[in-house]
C-alpha positions in Angstrom: -8.1 7.2 14.6 -10.7 9.9 13.9 -8.7 11.1 10.8 -9.0 7.5 9.4 -12.6 6.7 10.2 -14.1 10.1 9.5 -13.0 9.9 5.9 -15.7 10.3 3.3 -16.1 7.6 0.7 -15.2 9.9 -2.2 -11.8 10.7 -0.6 -8.8 8.8 -1.9 -7.8 5.7 0.0 -4.8 5.9 2.4 -1.8 4.2 0.8 -0.2 1.5 3.0 2.9 -0.2 1.8 3.7 -3.8 2.6 7.0 -5.7 2.3 7.5 -9.0 0.6 6.2 -10.8 3.7 2.9 -8.9 3.6 3.8 -6.8 6.6 2.8 -3.1 6.6 5.8 -0.7 6.5 6.3 3.0 5.9 4.5 6.1 6.9 0.9 4.6 7.2 1.8 1.2 8.7 0.9 2.3 12.2 -2.4 3.9 11.0 -3.3 0.7 9.1 -2.5 -1.6 12.1 -4.3 0.7 14.5 -7.4 0.8 12.3 -7.5 -3.0 12.2 -7.1 -3.1 15.9 -10.0 -0.6 16.5 -12.3 -2.4 14.1 -11.5 -5.8 15.7 -12.2 -4.4 19.2 -15.5 -2.9 18.0 -16.7 -6.2 16.4 -15.2 -8.9 18.5 -15.3 -9.4 22.3 -12.1 -9.0 24.2 -13.0 -12.3 25.9 -12.4 -14.1 22.6 -9.4 -16.3 23.4 -8.6 -17.5 19.9 -8.8 -15.6 16.6 -9.2 -18.8 14.7 -12.5 -19.4 16.5 -14.1 -16.1 15.4 -16.9 -16.5 12.8 -15.4 -15.9 9.3 -18.4 -13.6 8.5 -17.3 -11.2 11.3 -13.7 -11.3 10.1 -14.9 -10.5 6.6 -16.9 -7.5 7.9 -13.8 -6.1 9.6 -11.8 -6.6 6.4 -14.4 -4.9 4.2 -14.3 -1.9 6.5 -10.5 -1.7 6.3 -10.5 -2.1 2.5 -12.7 0.9 2.1 -10.1 3.1 3.8 -6.8 1.7 2.6 -5.0 1.1 -0.7 -2.2 -1.5 -0.6 1.1 -1.1 -2.2 3.9 -3.7 -2.4 7.4 -2.5 -2.0 9.9 -4.4 -4.1 12.8 -3.1 -2.1 12.5 -2.0 1.5 14.9 0.9 0.7 13.1 2.1 -2.4 9.7 3.5 -1.5 9.3 5.1 -4.9 9.2 1.7 -6.6 6.0 0.0 -5.6 3.0 -1.7 -7.2 -0.5 -1.3 -6.1 -2.7 -4.3 -5.3 -6.2 -4.7 -4.1 -6.6 -5.7 -0.5 -8.6 -8.7 -1.4 -6.2 -11.4 -0.2 -7.5 -11.7 3.3 -6.0 -15.1 4.1 -3.4 -13.5 6.4 -6.3 -11.9 8.3 -8.4 -15.0 8.7 
């Protein structure tokens, strides 16, 4: 994860593609999921039994950290990685 979190702000964001269901797919899907996991473990106690009970402000801090590093891309066809549209990772409803 060092290669993700050691990135400087002026560096381009890491592209992560998501399918029609909002699930990360492709080359950077594992990095994206791993980065979320690392940030969540850094901010939220492992003793937390229910994600829905976590303070929304803390969830938002995690999401802001992730958005700095990653650029989202929607794949229109799972078999066509060249055909995608970028989107901003501002829809955090699936995270909260």
